[in-house]
Every structure is written in C-alpha cells, then in structure tokens.
N, C-alpha and C positions, 0 to 999 in steps of 0.2 A: 887338898882340892875347895876351894869353892862349890861348885857342881856334886858333890859328892847328893846322892843319894840311895838309902834302903826305902826294898820295895819285895814283899810281903798278900803269896799271895795263893790263895787253893784252889787247885783239881780233886776231880774222881775220874781215877786214872780208866782208861778207856783199855785191854783187852796190858793188862797187865801181868807179865813175868817173865825170873832174872834176864829171860834177851833182850829187852823191852826196857826195860832196866837200864843193864847196859849197855842199851846197844843209848840211851835218853844227858845218861853221864859218859858215857866218851866223846861224844857229839857235846855236850854243856862247855863240861875241859878245855877242849880245841879251842872253837871257841871263846868261853870268857876271857883265856889267858890272850889272846890277839885284844881280845877286846877291850879288858881291864876290870872286866865283872868277878868280884871275885862270892860267892855265899853256901848257903849246904841248902841240899832236899834235905824230905826227912819224907821218905814210903811206906808207905803199906796198901795192899789190898787194895781199903776200900778213899785209898786221901794221900794223894799230894801236896805239901802244903813247903814252900818253899821264898831262901828272901833270898835278894839277888841285888849286889853290894856296889855300884861304879862311877860309875859319869850317867846323868843324867840322862845325853836320848839314848848312851850305851847299852839302857837302862831299862829306858821306856821299849823299845826297837827290839829289843831281844823281852822280853811280856807280851810285847806286840805279835811274833814268830808263837810262844806257848800257847798263845789267847784259839791263834786259825794254824792250832798246833793235832790235829784228829787225835794223837796220847792223851789229850789231854780233854774235860767233858768237866758243865760248870766252873767255870773258870772265873774267882773275883778275886777283886783288886783285895786286899784286906788292909794296907797300910801302904803307904806313901809317904814317906818325911823323906828332909835333909840331913845332910850326917858329918857327922867331922867324924870319928873316922867309922873305920870297920871293921863288923865281928870277928871278921873272915880273914884276914888280910893274909892269911899264908891260904886257901882255899881254892883252886880258880871251883870248885861245887863241894861240898863235903856233901856227900849221901851222908845218910844216916835213919836204920830202917823205927820208926815210932815208938817210945817206950809207954811206957805200964805208965809213966807221970803220967801222959797226956790228953785224949779223947779218943773214948772208947768208940768200938765202931757201932751200936750204939748208942751212945749219948751223940754221937756225927751222926747218924744219922733222924733223930729228931732233935737237929738243926743246933748245936753245941755252938759250928763257930756264924752261925749267925746270934749268934744270945754274945759270942764274944768279943770281949776289946781291943778292943788297938793295945796296948801294955801288955793282952792276953801273951797276942799274939805275938808279939817282946820278946817277952818274958818267955817263952817257952825257945826262938832263938838263944836269946845271954845263957841262959840255962847247957845248952846242943859249946857254942863255943864258951867255952866256959870249962865242960870237960872236955874241950880240943884241947887244952893249956898244957 
C-alpha cells in the first residue's frame, strides 16, 4: 500500500470517564474497520495520545473529525509520516492506559509533549506494539 501513513496526535480529554472512553472506542473500532484504519489509543485523565495508520485520505479525514470533536481539547498533530508497514495491523483500535514509562501528568503539564521529538512519540507506540505481539 503506497499511500499508507501514520499520524500521531495528542489531546486533552474533556469529560474523561469510562463511559466516554468506551463510547470513543466503540465508534473508533467500527469506523476504523470500515475505513481500513488501524492504530492505538493511550488514554488517561489528562492525556489522549493516539496513532492512526491507514490510507492517507481516510486517516486525514479521521484526524479532522477528532480535531472537531468536543471530547478532545488542545488537539496537536505530533507526527505524520509515510509508512511501509503498520504497527498495529490486527487492531482497529488498541486501547491502553498510559503506562508509568510514559510522561507523568506533571511532566505533561510542564510541556514535555512540546519538547518531545517525533522519534519519542514513535517509540512510545513501538513499545506498545511490541507488547501487543
């Protein structure tokens, strides 16, 4: 697939709880399966960090919808790159609570995401993909 891309964004949840998260995951899994998008969502009360991968047009359209979704605040594109392989080929949307090896809430509050490099974001998802295998 020559038009495959990976896009990573961060946002701050608005109204984060299990019901909101379950609704997001249910919709994402249904729509992503339909649109040939795979990926992973890392979530906690102060942070969504998501990798979307699939056909460029489908991923860009999904990201545009997320950016307009009132359940997400401060949506920031962190990485957008062409890809030859998917990190999460078997996951319409893998979900994972943020792990201790990620940035703490205090670090996020002090701008750690803005100082992170694209390689930093990619490594977070690569580690999660390795755990999924």
